[in-house]
N, C-alpha and C positions, 0 to 999 in steps of 0.2 A: 236101287243099286248103291246110292250114296250112303244109305243107312247100313248096308252090308259092310261097307268100308269101316264105318264107326264101330260096328259090332265086332269086326275082325280085330281092330286095334284094342278094344276093351278085353276081349277074350284072350288075346295074346299077352296083354299085360297081366291078367289074372294068372295065366299059365306060368309066366315068368316068375311071379311072386310065389306061387304055390310050389314050384319046383325048387326054388331057393329055400323056402321055409321048411320043406319036407326033407331037405338034404340030398336031393337028386343032383344038384349042381352046387359048386362052391365058388361061384364067380363073384358073388355080391349081388345085392338086390337090383341095383340099377343096371349093371351089365347084362344080367339075365333077362330083365324086362326089355332092354334095347335089342338083344339078340332075338327074342321071341317076336317082337314087333317087326323087326326087319325080315325075318323069315315069313311071317304072315303076310306082309306087304308083297313080298316077292311072289309067293304062291297065289295071292289074290289077283295080281296082274297077269300071271301065267294063266290062271283060270279064265280071266276075261279074254285074253288074246287067243288061246288055243282050245278052250272049252274042256280042259282036263279037270275032273272033279272026283272026289271020293264019296260025296254025299251032300248033305246040307252045308251051307256056308259056315256054320258053327263048327261042324266036324272037321271041315277043311282047315279052319283057323287053329283048332287044337292040334291036329296032326302036323301042320306045317310049323307050328311053334315048337313042338317037341322035337321034330326033325332038325330044326335049326339049332336047338340046344345040344343035340347029339353031334351034329356036324362041326360046330364051333366050340371046341373044348378049351376055353380060356383058362381053366383051372390047372391045366398041365403046363402052362408056360412058366418059365422062370421069372421071378420078380426081381427087380433090381433094388 
């Protein structure tokens, strides 16, 4: 179970980097990676507490990371 947590963090970081590199988001590399890791952590703990799953832990990490990037659109915020 502890290795699944590390795998979730690594996969979420990769999804954040790839989404920024491909142009899916325009947040910046570090904010996208942080958003993805936060969403993956949240879904990881929800999966542990309530048993909600979409499939393998890797698929859950990918889906939760992409979902977090869609929910938290920081590129639409006005910059000062």
